[in-house]
N, CA, C, O and the ligand as a Tripos MOL2 file, in Angstrom:
@<TRIPOS>MOLECULE
protein
  273   271    69     0     0
PROTEIN
NO_CHARGES

@<TRIPOS>ATOM
      1 N           0.8960   -1.2540    0.0760 N.3       1 MET1
      2 CA         -0.1320   -0.0200    0.0750 C.3       1 MET1
      3 C           0.8190    1.2270    0.0320 C.2       1 MET1
      4 O           1.5610    1.4580    0.9880 O.2       1 MET1
      5 N           0.7950    2.0550   -1.1120 N.am      2 SER2
      6 CA          1.7500    3.1700   -1.2430 C.3       2 SER2
      7 C           0.6270    4.3960   -1.0490 C.2       2 SER2
      8 O          -0.4020    4.4830   -1.7190 O.2       2 SER2
      9 N           0.9960    5.2360   -0.0960 N.am      3 ALA3
     10 CA          0.1810    6.4390    0.0840 C.3       3 ALA3
     11 C           0.8420    7.5550   -0.8510 C.2       3 ALA3
     12 O           2.0020    7.9020   -0.6290 O.2       3 ALA3
     13 N           0.1390    8.0910   -1.8510 N.am      4 SER4
     14 CA          0.6920    9.1450   -2.6150 C.3       4 SER4
     15 C           0.2780   10.5090   -1.9900 C.2       4 SER4
     16 O          -0.7860   10.6170   -1.3810 O.2       4 SER4
     17 N           1.1370   11.5440   -2.1520 N.am      5 TYR5
     18 CA          0.9530   12.8040   -1.7320 C.3       5 TYR5
     19 C           0.9980   13.6780   -2.8210 C.2       5 TYR5
     20 O           1.6400   13.3720   -3.8260 O.2       5 TYR5
     21 N           0.2850   14.9090   -2.7180 N.am      6 ILE6
     22 CA          0.3730   15.9650   -3.7010 C.3       6 ILE6
     23 C           0.7390   17.2210   -2.9280 C.2       6 ILE6
     24 O           0.3410   17.5230   -1.8030 O.2       6 ILE6
     25 N           1.6790   18.0000   -3.8260 N.am      7 CYS7
     26 CA          2.1430   19.2020   -3.2450 C.3       7 CYS7
     27 C           1.2390   20.2410   -3.7590 C.2       7 CYS7
     28 O           0.9800   20.2480   -4.9620 O.2       7 CYS7
     29 N           0.6570   21.2520   -2.8510 N.am      8 ALA8
     30 CA         -0.2730   22.2280   -3.2400 C.3       8 ALA8
     31 C           0.5650   23.5220   -3.8580 C.2       8 ALA8
     32 O           0.0410   24.4930   -4.4040 O.2       8 ALA8
     33 N           1.8770   23.3290   -3.6610 N.am      9 ASP9
     34 CA          2.5540   24.5650   -4.0720 C.3       9 ASP9
     35 C           3.0380   24.3690   -5.5000 C.2       9 ASP9
     36 O           3.0690   25.3370   -6.2600 O.2       9 ASP9
     37 N           3.4140   23.1720   -5.8930 N.am     10 CYS10
     38 CA          3.8060   22.8460   -7.4330 C.3      10 CYS10
     39 C           2.9520   21.9560   -8.1540 C.2      10 CYS10
     40 O           3.1550   21.7150   -9.3440 O.2      10 CYS10
     41 N           1.9300   21.4090   -7.4540 N.am     11 ASP11
     42 CA          0.9240   20.3920   -8.1010 C.3      11 ASP11
     43 C           1.7390   19.1910   -8.4070 C.2      11 ASP11
     44 O           1.3360   18.4920   -9.3360 O.2      11 ASP11
     45 N           2.8730   18.8160   -7.7500 N.am     12 HIS12
     46 CA          3.5360   17.6020   -7.9730 C.3      12 HIS12
     47 C           3.0280   16.6150   -7.1450 C.2      12 HIS12
     48 O           2.9580   16.7890   -5.9290 O.2      12 HIS12
     49 N           2.5890   15.3780   -7.8050 N.am     13 GLU13
     50 CA          2.1390   14.2420   -7.0910 C.3      13 GLU13
     51 C           3.2390   13.2500   -6.9790 C.2      13 GLU13
     52 O           3.8400   12.9090   -7.9980 O.2      13 GLU13
     53 N           3.5660   12.7280   -5.7380 N.am     14 PHE14
     54 CA          4.6760   11.7160   -5.5360 C.3      14 PHE14
     55 C           4.3570   10.9240   -4.4310 C.2      14 PHE14
     56 O           3.4930   11.2560   -3.6190 O.2      14 PHE14
     57 N           5.1070    9.7350   -4.3440 N.am     15 VAL15
     58 CA          5.1310    8.8620   -3.3810 C.3      15 VAL15
     59 C           6.3650    8.9540   -2.5080 C.2      15 VAL15
     60 O           7.4760    8.7400   -2.9920 O.2      15 VAL15
     61 N           6.2040    9.2550   -1.2850 N.am     16 PRO16
     62 CA          7.4870    9.5210   -0.4220 C.3      16 PRO16
     63 C           8.2610    8.1950   -0.2850 C.2      16 PRO16
     64 O           7.6740    7.1410   -0.0410 O.2      16 PRO16
     65 N           9.5550    8.2760   -0.4440 N.am     17 GLU17
     66 CA         10.2250    7.0290   -0.3850 C.3      17 GLU17
     67 C          10.1290    6.3510    1.1450 C.2      17 GLU17
     68 O           9.9850    5.1400    1.3160 O.2      17 GLU17
     69 N          10.2170    7.1890    2.0690 N.am     18 GLU18
     70 CA         10.1320    6.5860    3.4050 C.3      18 GLU18
     71 C           8.8360    7.3210    4.0350 C.2      18 GLU18
     72 O           8.6540    8.5360    3.9730 O.2      18 GLU18
     73 N           7.9500    6.3820    4.6600 N.am     19 ALA19
     74 CA          6.6320    6.7960    5.0760 C.3      19 ALA19
     75 C           6.8770    7.4350    6.4960 C.2      19 ALA19
     76 O           6.9570    6.8070    7.5520 O.2      19 ALA19
     77 N           6.9740    8.7040    6.3400 N.am     20 GLY20
     78 CA          7.0180    9.4090    7.6780 C.3      20 GLY20
     79 C           5.8090   10.3450    7.8480 C.2      20 GLY20
     80 O           4.9450   10.4120    6.9730 O.2      20 GLY20
     81 N           5.7570   11.0270    8.9160 N.am     21 ASP21
     82 CA          4.6580   11.9400    9.2710 C.3      21 ASP21
     83 C           4.6820   13.1790    8.4120 C.2      21 ASP21
     84 O           3.6530   13.7810    8.1060 O.2      21 ASP21
     85 N           5.9870   13.5660    8.0030 N.am     22 ASP22
     86 CA          6.2580   14.8390    7.4150 C.3      22 ASP22
     87 C           6.8250   14.6870    6.0750 C.2      22 ASP22
     88 O           7.9920   15.0310    5.8870 O.2      22 ASP22
     89 N           6.0440   14.1590    5.0290 N.am     23 PRO23
     90 CA          6.6330   13.8550    3.6430 C.3      23 PRO23
     91 C           7.1430   15.1370    2.9240 C.2      23 PRO23
     92 O           6.4960   16.1780    3.0340 O.2      23 PRO23
     93 N           8.1220   15.0940    2.2960 N.am     24 ARG24
     94 CA          8.7110   16.4330    1.5550 C.3      24 ARG24
     95 C           8.6500   16.3600    0.1390 C.2      24 ARG24
     96 O           9.0160   15.3390   -0.4420 O.2      24 ARG24
     97 N           8.1970   17.4040   -0.5000 N.am     25 CYS25
     98 CA          8.1370   17.4950   -1.9830 C.3      25 CYS25
     99 C           9.4190   17.4610   -2.6770 C.2      25 CYS25
    100 O          10.3140   18.2570   -2.3950 O.2      25 CYS25
    101 N           9.5460   16.4840   -3.6580 N.am     26 PRO26
    102 CA         10.9380   16.3800   -4.2700 C.3      26 PRO26
    103 C          11.1180   17.3690   -5.0880 C.2      26 PRO26
    104 O          12.2880   17.6240   -5.3760 O.2      26 PRO26
    105 N          10.0710   18.1700   -5.6670 N.am     27 MET27
    106 CA         10.3440   19.3690   -6.5990 C.3      27 MET27
    107 C          10.7510   20.5180   -5.8240 C.2      27 MET27
    108 O          11.7300   21.1510   -6.2200 O.2      27 MET27
    109 N          10.1510   20.8770   -4.7880 N.am     28 CYS28
    110 CA         10.3900   22.2830   -4.2790 C.3      28 CYS28
    111 C          10.7330   22.2130   -2.7580 C.2      28 CYS28
    112 O          10.7920   23.2010   -2.0270 O.2      28 CYS28
    113 N          10.9530   20.9090   -2.3700 N.am     29 SER29
    114 CA         11.4740   20.6310   -0.9740 C.3      29 SER29
    115 C          10.6520   21.2990    0.2210 C.2      29 SER29
    116 O          11.1700   21.6500    1.2810 O.2      29 SER29
    117 N           9.2700   21.4280   -0.1010 N.am     30 ARG30
    118 CA          8.4200   22.0320    0.8750 C.3      30 ARG30
    119 C           7.7430   20.8660    1.7130 C.2      30 ARG30
    120 O           7.3860   19.8560    1.1070 O.2      30 ARG30
    121 N           7.5830   20.9510    2.8710 N.am     31 THR31
    122 CA          6.6760   20.0170    3.6810 C.3      31 THR31
    123 C           5.2740   20.4740    4.1060 C.2      31 THR31
    124 O           4.3630   19.7080    4.4210 O.2      31 THR31
    125 N           5.2020   21.9310    4.0750 N.am     32 GLU32
    126 CA          3.9140   22.4800    4.6790 C.3      32 GLU32
    127 C           2.8200   22.4160    3.4960 C.2      32 GLU32
    128 O           1.6260   22.4550    3.7950 O.2      32 GLU32
    129 N           3.2050   22.3220    2.2310 N.am     33 ALA33
    130 CA          2.1140   22.3920    1.3790 C.3      33 ALA33
    131 C           1.7450   21.1000    0.8450 C.2      33 ALA33
    132 O           0.9650   21.0260   -0.1050 O.2      33 ALA33
    133 N           2.3380   19.8960    1.4820 N.am     34 VAL34
    134 CA          2.1660   18.6510    0.9680 C.3      34 VAL34
    135 C           0.8700   17.9190    1.6930 C.2      34 VAL34
    136 O           0.7410   17.7700    2.9080 O.2      34 VAL34
    137 N          -0.0150   17.5180    0.7210 N.am     35 GLU35
    138 CA         -1.2840   17.0660    1.4260 C.3      35 GLU35
    139 C          -1.4570   15.4750    0.7240 C.2      35 GLU35
    140 O          -1.0300   15.1720   -0.3900 O.2      35 GLU35
    141 N          -2.1270   14.6340    1.5840 N.am     36 PRO36
    142 CA         -2.3770   13.3940    1.1670 C.3      36 PRO36
    143 C          -3.2860   13.4220   -0.1920 C.2      36 PRO36
    144 O          -4.3330   14.0650   -0.2660 O.2      36 PRO36
    145 N          -2.7650   12.6690   -1.2170 N.am     37 ALA37
    146 CA         -3.6020   12.5480   -2.5490 C.3      37 ALA37
    147 C          -4.5390   11.4420   -2.4870 C.2      37 ALA37
    148 O          -4.9830   11.0040   -3.5490 O.2      37 ALA37
    149 N          -4.8810   10.9580   -1.4310 N.am     38 ASP38
    150 CA         -5.7720    9.7820   -1.2460 C.3      38 ASP38
    151 C          -7.1240   10.0590   -1.5240 C.2      38 ASP38
    152 O          -7.7890   10.5270   -0.5990 O.2      38 ASP38
    153 N          -7.7640    9.8260   -2.8150 N.am     39 THR39
    154 CA         -9.0470   10.1700   -3.0130 C.3      39 THR39
    155 C          -9.9560    9.0450   -2.8360 C.2      39 THR39
    156 O         -11.1360    9.1950   -3.1530 O.2      39 THR39
    157 N          -9.5300    7.9000   -2.3500 N.am     40 SER40
    158 CA        -10.4740    6.6350   -2.3000 C.3      40 SER40
    159 C         -11.4240    6.9500   -0.9220 C.2      40 SER40
    160 O         -12.6160    6.6510   -0.8530 O.2      40 SER40
    161 N         -10.7410    7.5370    0.0320 N.am     41 ALA41
    162 CA        -11.5300    7.8930    1.1540 C.3      41 ALA41
    163 C         -12.6120    8.8140    0.9220 C.2      41 ALA41
    164 O         -13.6890    8.7110    1.5090 O.2      41 ALA41
    165 N         -12.3370    9.7590    0.0350 N.am     42 LEU42
    166 CA        -13.3630   10.7900   -0.3260 C.3      42 LEU42
    167 C         -14.5360   10.1090   -1.1920 C.2      42 LEU42
    168 O         -15.7130   10.4180   -1.0080 O.2      42 LEU42
    169 N         -14.1650    9.2330   -2.0770 N.am     43 GLN43
    170 CA        -15.1000    8.5480   -2.7850 C.3      43 GLN43
    171 C         -16.0460    7.4770   -2.1050 C.2      43 GLN43
    172 O         -17.1650    7.1680   -2.5140 O.2      43 GLN43
    173 N         -15.3850    6.9540   -0.9680 N.am     44 SER44
    174 CA        -16.2610    6.1720   -0.3130 C.3      44 SER44
    175 C         -17.2950    7.0060    0.6950 C.2      44 SER44
    176 O         -18.3410    6.5530    1.1600 O.2      44 SER44
    177 N         -16.7650    8.2900    0.9110 N.am     45 ASP45
    178 CA        -17.7120    9.0780    1.5630 C.3      45 ASP45
    179 C         -18.8800    9.4300    0.7070 C.2      45 ASP45
    180 O         -20.0090    9.4550    1.1970 O.2      45 ASP45
    181 N         -18.6910    9.6710   -0.3930 N.am     46 ILE46
    182 CA        -19.8000   10.1510   -1.3640 C.3      46 ILE46
    183 C         -20.6230    8.8810   -1.7270 C.2      46 ILE46
    184 O         -21.8220    9.0120   -1.9730 O.2      46 ILE46
    185 N         -20.1250    7.8520   -1.7620 N.am     47 TRP47
    186 CA        -20.8280    6.4570   -1.8720 C.3      47 TRP47
    187 C         -21.7790    6.3040   -0.5570 C.2      47 TRP47
    188 O         -22.9570    5.9720   -0.6980 O.2      47 TRP47
    189 N         -21.2680    6.5370    0.6150 N.am     48 ARG48
    190 CA        -22.0880    6.3800    1.7990 C.3      48 ARG48
    191 C         -23.2260    7.4480    1.8670 C.2      48 ARG48
    192 O         -24.2840    7.2500    2.4640 O.2      48 ARG48
    193 N         -22.9370    8.5080    1.2510 N.am     49 GLN49
    194 CA        -23.9810    9.5350    1.1890 C.3      49 GLN49
    195 C         -25.1070    9.0040    0.3160 C.2      49 GLN49
    196 O         -26.2770    9.0420    0.6990 O.2      49 GLN49
    197 N         -24.7440    8.5120   -0.8530 N.am     50 TRP50
    198 CA        -25.7130    8.0330   -1.8050 C.3      50 TRP50
    199 C         -26.5240    6.8690   -1.3150 C.2      50 TRP50
    200 O         -27.6800    6.6920   -1.6990 O.2      50 TRP50
    201 N         -25.8760    6.0230   -0.4120 N.am     51 LEU51
    202 CA        -26.4100    4.9070    0.1890 C.3      51 LEU51
    203 C         -27.4500    5.3460    1.0960 C.2      51 LEU51
    204 O         -28.4570    4.6460    1.1980 O.2      51 LEU51
    205 N         -27.3340    6.4740    1.8050 N.am     52 VAL52
    206 CA        -28.2240    6.9310    2.6870 C.3      52 VAL52
    207 C         -29.3800    7.4410    1.9270 C.2      52 VAL52
    208 O         -30.5270    7.1430    2.2590 O.2      52 VAL52
    209 N         -29.1350    8.1470    0.9870 N.am     53 VAL53
    210 CA        -30.2310    8.6880   -0.0030 C.3      53 VAL53
    211 C         -31.1240    7.5010   -0.2530 C.2      53 VAL53
    212 O         -32.2470    7.4340    0.2450 O.2      53 VAL53
    213 N         -30.5440    6.4310   -1.1380 N.am     54 PHE54
    214 CA        -31.2300    5.4990   -1.5290 C.3      54 PHE54
    215 C         -32.0280    4.5190   -0.6920 C.2      54 PHE54
    216 O         -33.0140    3.8880   -1.0750 O.2      54 PHE54
    217 N         -31.3680    4.4760    0.7010 N.am     55 ALA55
    218 CA        -32.0030    3.8220    1.6520 C.3      55 ALA55
    219 C         -33.2130    4.6010    2.0500 C.2      55 ALA55
    220 O         -34.2550    3.9610    2.1880 O.2      55 ALA55
    221 N         -33.2260    5.9300    2.2610 N.am     56 LEU56
    222 CA        -34.2700    6.7660    2.6140 C.3      56 LEU56
    223 C         -35.5070    6.6880    1.5290 C.2      56 LEU56
    224 O         -36.6910    6.6290    1.8610 O.2      56 LEU56
    225 N         -35.0530    6.6980    0.2600 N.am     57 LEU57
    226 CA        -36.0440    6.4740   -1.0360 C.3      57 LEU57
    227 C         -36.6610    5.0900   -0.7860 C.2      57 LEU57
    228 O         -37.8620    4.9560   -1.0220 O.2      57 LEU57
    229 N         -36.0500    4.1980   -0.3950 N.am     58 PHE58
    230 CA        -36.4380    2.6530   -0.4360 C.3      58 PHE58
    231 C         -37.4140    2.7110    0.8510 C.2      58 PHE58
    232 O         -38.5390    2.2390    0.6870 O.2      58 PHE58
    233 N         -37.1280    3.1780    1.9560 N.am     59 ILE59
    234 CA        -38.0440    3.2590    3.0930 C.3      59 ILE59
    235 C         -39.2960    4.1200    2.8690 C.2      59 ILE59
    236 O         -40.3840    3.7790    3.3310 O.2      59 ILE59
    237 N         -39.1210    5.2680    2.1350 N.am     60 ALA60
    238 CA        -40.3270    5.9980    1.8200 C.3      60 ALA60
    239 C         -41.2440    5.3260    0.6570 C.2      60 ALA60
    240 O         -42.4420    5.6030    0.5950 O.2      60 ALA60
    241 N         -40.6650    4.4790   -0.2120 N.am     61 GLY61
    242 CA        -41.3720    3.7540   -1.2030 C.3      61 GLY61
    243 C         -42.1630    2.5410   -0.3870 C.2      61 GLY61
    244 O         -43.3230    2.2620   -0.6920 O.2      61 GLY61
    245 N         -41.5430    1.9270    0.5400 N.am     62 ILE62
    246 CA        -42.3180    0.8630    1.4080 C.3      62 ILE62
    247 C         -43.3340    1.5050    2.0670 C.2      62 ILE62
    248 O         -44.4560    0.9990    2.0550 O.2      62 ILE62
    249 N         -43.0990    2.6660    2.7130 N.am     63 ALA63
    250 CA        -44.2430    3.2760    3.4840 C.3      63 ALA63
    251 C         -45.3480    3.6120    2.5010 C.2      63 ALA63
    252 O         -46.5030    3.3460    2.8350 O.2      63 ALA63
    253 N         -45.1330    4.1150    1.4380 N.am     64 TYR64
    254 CA        -46.1110    4.5870    0.5030 C.3      64 TYR64
    255 C         -46.9100    3.3020    0.0320 C.2      64 TYR64
    256 O         -48.1320    3.3620   -0.1040 O.2      64 TYR64
    257 N         -46.2460    2.2150   -0.1980 N.am     65 VAL65
    258 CA        -47.0440    0.9870   -0.5820 C.3      65 VAL65
    259 C         -47.8740    0.4200    0.5650 C.2      65 VAL65
    260 O         -48.9560   -0.1160    0.3250 O.2      65 VAL65
    261 N         -47.3770    0.5290    1.8600 N.am     66 ILE66
    262 CA        -48.0070   -0.0010    2.9370 C.3      66 ILE66
    263 C         -49.3360    0.8690    3.2820 C.2      66 ILE66
    264 O         -50.4650    0.4290    3.5000 O.2      66 ILE66
    265 N         -48.9370    2.1170    3.2730 N.am     67 PHE67
    266 CA        -50.0720    3.0420    3.8200 C.3      67 PHE67
    267 C         -51.0070    3.6290    2.6900 C.2      67 PHE67
    268 O         -51.9380    4.3960    2.9370 O.2      67 PHE67
    269 N         -50.6810    3.2110    1.4820 N.am     68 GLU68
    270 CA        -51.7430    3.8250    0.3120 C.3      68 GLU68
    271 C         -52.7620    2.7920    0.1610 C.2      68 GLU68
    272 O         -53.6890    2.9500   -0.6340 O.2      68 GLU68
    273 ZN          6.2550   21.0540   -4.3590 Zn       69 ZN69
@<TRIPOS>BOND
     1     1     2 1
     2     2     3 1
     3     3     4 2
     4     3     5 am
     5     5     6 1
     6     6     7 1
     7     7     8 2
     8     7     9 am
     9     9    10 1
    10    10    11 1
    11    11    12 2
    12    11    13 am
    13    13    14 1
    14    14    15 1
    15    15    16 2
    16    15    17 am
    17    17    18 1
    18    18    19 1
    19    19    20 2
    20    19    21 am
    21    21    22 1
    22    22    23 1
    23    23    24 2
    24    23    25 am
    25    25    26 1
    26    26    27 1
    27    27    28 2
    28    27    29 am
    29    29    30 1
    30    30    31 1
    31    31    32 2
    32    31    33 am
    33    33    34 1
    34    34    35 1
    35    35    36 2
    36    35    37 am
    37    37    38 1
    38    38    39 1
    39    39    40 2
    40    39    41 am
    41    41    42 1
    42    42    43 1
    43    43    44 2
    44    43    45 am
    45    45    46 1
    46    46    47 1
    47    47    48 2
    48    47    49 am
    49    49    50 1
    50    50    51 1
    51    51    52 2
    52    51    53 am
    53    53    54 1
    54    54    55 1
    55    55    56 2
    56    55    57 am
    57    57    58 1
    58    58    59 1
    59    59    60 2
    60    59    61 am
    61    61    62 1
    62    62    63 1
    63    63    64 2
    64    63    65 am
    65    65    66 1
    66    66    67 1
    67    67    68 2
    68    67    69 am
    69    69    70 1
    70    70    71 1
    71    71    72 2
    72    71    73 am
    73    73    74 1
    74    74    75 1
    75    75    76 2
    76    75    77 am
    77    77    78 1
    78    78    79 1
    79    79    80 2
    80    79    81 am
    81    81    82 1
    82    82    83 1
    83    83    84 2
    84    83    85 am
    85    85    86 1
    86    86    87 1
    87    87    88 2
    88    87    89 am
    89    89    90 1
    90    90    91 1
    91    91    92 2
    92    91    93 am
    93    93    94 1
    94    94    95 1
    95    95    96 2
    96    95    97 am
    97    97    98 1
    98    98    99 1
    99    99   100 2
   100    99   101 am
   101   101   102 1
   102   102   103 1
   103   103   104 2
   104   103   105 am
   105   105   106 1
   106   106   107 1
   107   107   108 2
   108   107   109 am
   109   109   110 1
   110   110   111 1
   111   111   112 2
   112   111   113 am
   113   113   114 1
   114   114   115 1
   115   115   116 2
   116   115   117 am
   117   117   118 1
   118   118   119 1
   119   119   120 2
   120   119   121 am
   121   121   122 1
   122   122   123 1
   123   123   124 2
   124   123   125 am
   125   125   126 1
   126   126   127 1
   127   127   128 2
   128   127   129 am
   129   129   130 1
   130   130   131 1
   131   131   132 2
   132   131   133 am
   133   133   134 1
   134   134   135 1
   135   135   136 2
   136   135   137 am
   137   137   138 1
   138   138   139 1
   139   139   140 2
   140   139   141 am
   141   141   142 1
   142   142   143 1
   143   143   144 2
   144   143   145 am
   145   145   146 1
   146   146   147 1
   147   147   148 2
   148   147   149 am
   149   149   150 1
   150   150   151 1
   151   151   152 2
   152   151   153 am
   153   153   154 1
   154   154   155 1
   155   155   156 2
   156   155   157 am
   157   157   158 1
   158   158   159 1
   159   159   160 2
   160   159   161 am
   161   161   162 1
   162   162   163 1
   163   163   164 2
   164   163   165 am
   165   165   166 1
   166   166   167 1
   167   167   168 2
   168   167   169 am
   169   169   170 1
   170   170   171 1
   171   171   172 2
   172   171   173 am
   173   173   174 1
   174   174   175 1
   175   175   176 2
   176   175   177 am
   177   177   178 1
   178   178   179 1
   179   179   180 2
   180   179   181 am
   181   181   182 1
   182   182   183 1
   183   183   184 2
   184   183   185 am
   185   185   186 1
   186   186   187 1
   187   187   188 2
   188   187   189 am
   189   189   190 1
   190   190   191 1
   191   191   192 2
   192   191   193 am
   193   193   194 1
   194   194   195 1
   195   195   196 2
   196   195   197 am
   197   197   198 1
   198   198   199 1
   199   199   200 2
   200   199   201 am
   201   201   202 1
   202   202   203 1
   203   203   204 2
   204   203   205 am
   205   205   206 1
   206   206   207 1
   207   207   208 2
   208   207   209 am
   209   209   210 1
   210   210   211 1
   211   211   212 2
   212   211   213 am
   213   213   214 1
   214   214   215 1
   215   215   216 2
   216   215   217 am
   217   217   218 1
   218   218   219 1
   219   219   220 2
   220   219   221 am
   221   221   222 1
   222   222   223 1
   223   223   224 2
   224   223   225 am
   225   225   226 1
   226   226   227 1
   227   227   228 2
   228   227   229 am
   229   229   230 1
   230   230   231 1
   231   231   232 2
   232   231   233 am
   233   233   234 1
   234   234   235 1
   235   235   236 2
   236   235   237 am
   237   237   238 1
   238   238   239 1
   239   239   240 2
   240   239   241 am
   241   241   242 1
   242   242   243 1
   243   243   244 2
   244   243   245 am
   245   245   246 1
   246   246   247 1
   247   247   248 2
   248   247   249 am
   249   249   250 1
   250   250   251 1
   251   251   252 2
   252   251   253 am
   253   253   254 1
   254   254   255 1
   255   255   256 2
   256   255   257 am
   257   257   258 1
   258   258   259 1
   259   259   260 2
   260   259   261 am
   261   261   262 1
   262   262   263 1
   263   263   264 2
   264   263   265 am
   265   265   266 1
   266   266   267 1
   267   267   268 2
   268   267   269 am
   269   269   270 1
   270   270   271 1
   271   271   272 2
@<TRIPOS>SUBSTRUCTURE
     1 MET1         2 RESIDUE 1 A MET
     2 SER2         6 RESIDUE 1 A SER
     3 ALA3        10 RESIDUE 1 A ALA
     4 SER4        14 RESIDUE 1 A SER
     5 TYR5        18 RESIDUE 1 A TYR
     6 ILE6        22 RESIDUE 1 A ILE
     7 CYS7        26 RESIDUE 1 A CYS
     8 ALA8        30 RESIDUE 1 A ALA
     9 ASP9        34 RESIDUE 1 A ASP
    10 CYS10       38 RESIDUE 1 A CYS
    11 ASP11       42 RESIDUE 1 A ASP
    12 HIS12       46 RESIDUE 1 A HIS
    13 GLU13       50 RESIDUE 1 A GLU
    14 PHE14       54 RESIDUE 1 A PHE
    15 VAL15       58 RESIDUE 1 A VAL
    16 PRO16       62 RESIDUE 1 A PRO
    17 GLU17       66 RESIDUE 1 A GLU
    18 GLU18       70 RESIDUE 1 A GLU
    19 ALA19       74 RESIDUE 1 A ALA
    20 GLY20       78 RESIDUE 1 A GLY
    21 ASP21       82 RESIDUE 1 A ASP
    22 ASP22       86 RESIDUE 1 A ASP
    23 PRO23       90 RESIDUE 1 A PRO
    24 ARG24       94 RESIDUE 1 A ARG
    25 CYS25       98 RESIDUE 1 A CYS
    26 PRO26      102 RESIDUE 1 A PRO
    27 MET27      106 RESIDUE 1 A MET
    28 CYS28      110 RESIDUE 1 A CYS
    29 SER29      114 RESIDUE 1 A SER
    30 ARG30      118 RESIDUE 1 A ARG
    31 THR31      122 RESIDUE 1 A THR
    32 GLU32      126 RESIDUE 1 A GLU
    33 ALA33      130 RESIDUE 1 A ALA
    34 VAL34      134 RESIDUE 1 A VAL
    35 GLU35      138 RESIDUE 1 A GLU
    36 PRO36      142 RESIDUE 1 A PRO
    37 ALA37      146 RESIDUE 1 A ALA
    38 ASP38      150 RESIDUE 1 A ASP
    39 THR39      154 RESIDUE 1 A THR
    40 SER40      158 RESIDUE 1 A SER
    41 ALA41      162 RESIDUE 1 A ALA
    42 LEU42      166 RESIDUE 1 A LEU
    43 GLN43      170 RESIDUE 1 A GLN
    44 SER44      174 RESIDUE 1 A SER
    45 ASP45      178 RESIDUE 1 A ASP
    46 ILE46      182 RESIDUE 1 A ILE
    47 TRP47      186 RESIDUE 1 A TRP
    48 ARG48      190 RESIDUE 1 A ARG
    49 GLN49      194 RESIDUE 1 A GLN
    50 TRP50      198 RESIDUE 1 A TRP
    51 LEU51      202 RESIDUE 1 A LEU
    52 VAL52      206 RESIDUE 1 A VAL
    53 VAL53      210 RESIDUE 1 A VAL
    54 PHE54      214 RESIDUE 1 A PHE
    55 ALA55      218 RESIDUE 1 A ALA
    56 LEU56      222 RESIDUE 1 A LEU
    57 LEU57      226 RESIDUE 1 A LEU
    58 PHE58      230 RESIDUE 1 A PHE
    59 ILE59      234 RESIDUE 1 A ILE
    60 ALA60      238 RESIDUE 1 A ALA
    61 GLY61      242 RESIDUE 1 A GLY
    62 ILE62      246 RESIDUE 1 A ILE
    63 ALA63      250 RESIDUE 1 A ALA
    64 TYR64      254 RESIDUE 1 A TYR
    65 VAL65      258 RESIDUE 1 A VAL
    66 ILE66      262 RESIDUE 1 A ILE
    67 PHE67      266 RESIDUE 1 A PHE
    68 GLU68      270 RESIDUE 1 A GLU
    69 ZN69       273 GROUP 0 **** ****
């Protein structure tokens, strides 16, 4: 599992050679502008939100069928 990081300063995406708390951008040697570029967590968040929406629609549909 390789965590990639993206530098907000020069837009360079990289995988740090050693997994530390403070990865350094190989392009501009900055550490403060580097952010994790892991988008999978964000995507699963979006999926969870859609799952809630579909669940609510499903429950509403069942309630409609029962009480109509
Ligand atoms: Zn950089």
